[in-house]
C-alpha positions as CSV (number, residue, x, y, z in Angstrom):
1,M,29.8,-60.9,-4.9
2,E,31.7,-60.1,-1.8
3,I,32.0,-56.6,-0.4
4,G,35.5,-55.6,0.9
5,K,36.1,-53.9,4.1
6,G,36.9,-50.6,2.3
7,D,33.8,-50.7,0.3
8,L,31.7,-51.3,3.4
9,I,33.2,-48.3,5.1
10,I,32.5,-46.1,2.1
11,K,28.9,-47.4,1.9
12,M,28.4,-46.8,5.7
13,K,29.8,-43.2,5.3
14,H,27.2,-42.7,2.5
15,V,24.4,-44.0,4.7
16,L,25.5,-41.9,7.6
17,L,25.7,-38.8,5.4
18,L,22.2,-39.6,4.0
19,I,20.9,-39.9,7.6
20,L,22.4,-36.6,8.6
21,L,21.1,-34.8,5.5
22,L,17.6,-36.3,6.1
23,N,17.7,-35.3,9.8
24,N,18.7,-31.7,8.9
25,F,15.9,-31.6,6.3
26,I,13.3,-32.8,8.9
27,I,14.5,-30.2,11.5
28,S,14.5,-27.3,9.0
29,S,11.1,-28.2,7.6
30,Q,9.5,-28.2,11.0
31,D,7.2,-25.3,11.8
32,C,9.3,-23.5,14.4
33,T,7.7,-20.8,16.5
34,E,9.7,-17.7,17.4
35,I,8.4,-15.6,20.3
36,Y,10.1,-12.2,21.0
37,L,9.2,-10.5,24.3
38,I,10.0,-7.0,25.4
39,R,9.1,-4.6,28.1
40,H,7.5,-1.3,27.2
41,A,9.8,1.6,26.5
42,E,10.6,4.3,29.1
43,K,7.4,5.8,30.6
44,D,6.6,9.3,31.8
45,R,7.2,9.3,35.6
46,S,6.2,12.9,36.3
47,D,2.9,11.9,37.9
48,I,3.4,9.0,40.3
49,K,-0.4,8.7,40.7
50,N,-0.9,8.0,37.0
51,S,-1.3,4.3,36.6
52,N,-1.4,4.5,32.8
53,P,1.3,6.9,31.7
54,E,2.4,7.5,28.2
55,L,6.0,7.1,26.9
56,N,8.4,9.9,27.6
57,D,10.7,11.3,24.9
58,M,13.4,8.6,25.5
59,G,10.7,6.0,25.3
60,K,9.4,7.3,22.0
61,K,13.0,7.0,20.6
62,R,13.3,3.5,22.0
63,A,10.0,2.5,20.3
64,L,11.5,3.6,17.0
65,K,14.7,1.7,17.8
66,W,12.7,-1.5,18.3
67,V,11.4,-1.0,14.7
68,Q,15.0,-1.3,13.6
69,V,15.6,-4.4,15.7
70,F,12.6,-6.2,14.2
71,K,13.0,-4.9,10.6
72,N,14.4,-8.1,9.3
73,I,12.0,-10.4,11.2
74,E,8.8,-11.2,9.4
75,L,6.4,-11.0,12.3
76,N,3.0,-12.6,12.0
77,K,1.3,-11.4,15.2
78,I,1.8,-8.7,17.8
79,Y,0.5,-8.8,21.4
80,S,0.3,-6.0,23.9
81,T,-1.2,-5.3,27.2
82,N,-3.9,-2.6,27.2
83,Y,-1.8,0.2,28.5
84,N,-0.7,3.4,26.9
85,R,3.0,2.7,27.3
86,T,2.9,-0.8,25.8
87,I,0.7,0.1,22.9
88,Q,2.8,3.2,22.2
89,T,5.9,1.0,22.3
90,V,4.6,-1.5,19.7
91,T,2.6,0.8,17.5
92,P,5.6,1.8,15.3
93,I,6.4,-1.9,14.7
94,S,2.7,-2.7,14.1
95,E,2.5,0.1,11.5
96,E,5.8,-0.8,9.8
97,N,4.6,-4.5,9.4
98,N,1.0,-3.7,8.8
99,I,-0.1,-6.0,11.7
100,D,-2.9,-5.3,14.1
101,I,-2.1,-5.3,17.8
102,S,-3.9,-8.0,19.8
103,I,-4.6,-7.1,23.4
104,Y,-3.9,-9.7,26.0
105,S,-4.1,-9.9,29.8
106,P,-1.0,-11.4,31.5
107,S,-3.1,-12.9,34.3
108,K,-5.3,-14.8,31.8
109,I,-2.6,-16.4,29.6
110,N,-2.7,-20.2,29.2
111,Y,0.9,-20.7,27.9
112,K,0.2,-24.1,26.2
113,N,-2.7,-22.6,24.3
114,F,-0.7,-19.5,23.4
115,I,2.0,-21.8,21.9
116,L,-0.6,-23.9,20.0
117,D,-2.4,-20.7,18.8
118,N,0.9,-19.3,17.4
119,S,2.5,-22.5,16.1
120,G,4.9,-21.8,13.3
121,A,4.5,-18.0,13.7
122,K,6.9,-15.2,14.6
123,V,5.3,-13.3,17.4
124,L,6.1,-10.2,19.4
125,V,4.8,-9.8,22.9
126,V,5.0,-6.5,24.8
127,G,4.4,-6.2,28.5
128,H,5.8,-5.0,31.8
129,S,8.8,-5.5,34.1
130,N,6.7,-7.8,36.3
131,T,5.0,-9.8,33.5
132,I,7.4,-10.4,30.6
133,P,10.0,-12.6,32.5
134,F,7.2,-14.7,33.9
135,F,5.6,-15.0,30.5
136,V,9.0,-16.4,29.2
137,N,9.1,-18.7,32.2
138,G,5.6,-19.9,31.4
139,L,6.5,-20.6,27.7
140,I,9.7,-22.5,28.6
141,D,8.0,-24.2,31.6
142,K,11.0,-23.3,33.8
143,E,11.8,-20.6,36.4
144,S,14.7,-19.0,34.6
145,Y,14.0,-15.3,34.7
146,K,13.4,-12.8,37.5
147,Q,11.4,-9.6,37.4
148,I,13.1,-6.8,35.3
149,D,14.5,-3.8,37.2
150,D,12.1,-0.9,36.9
151,L,14.6,1.2,35.0
152,N,15.6,-1.5,32.5
153,N,13.7,-1.2,29.2
154,S,16.3,-3.0,27.1
155,N,15.7,-6.7,27.5
156,L,14.8,-8.8,24.5
157,Y,13.8,-12.4,25.3
158,V,13.7,-14.9,22.4
159,V,12.0,-18.2,22.8
160,T,12.2,-20.7,19.9
161,I,10.1,-23.8,19.8
162,C,10.8,-26.5,17.2
163,G,8.8,-29.6,17.9
164,N,9.7,-30.6,21.4
165,N,12.8,-28.6,21.5
166,I,12.6,-25.2,23.3
167,S,15.5,-22.8,23.4
168,H,15.6,-19.3,25.0
169,K,17.9,-16.4,25.4
170,L,18.1,-12.9,26.8
171,L,19.6,-10.1,24.8
172,Y,20.3,-6.6,26.0
173,I,19.4,-4.0,23.3
174,N,20.5,-0.5,24.4
């Protein structure tokens, strides 16, 4: 039985379609890791000598706004530095999702281990203007982000890791 040129093209199209569907299935079935990183909300600046201030009124409102931003994301883990302003920023999200806050030290993070420990999870990390961009850089293994301006509490960094593919973006949530 001989296959005509038209039949061969149709069969090749089917094979190609099957390959594309299989590829999409493999990609969608991978355990992708999503890491969301934010800086703490606005802090009380009334006492410049206070190295561990709490959130001011605007910061408390922003902390509640972050709850709305993350309400449709099923977080598995929340990390915060051990400062009043970071813990107060993430506490409403922690309570809304019934997730304990894990304390981390930015200077002691091993990014490869962090990625392995959170493989397949959706994670929120809260830190500071001088730590969050560098945390993102460590996760993506590239120097893409600079320190956040001290008056900017609106950045949301999103790092997605699917297998060997790493993507990242910066959103501004006012």
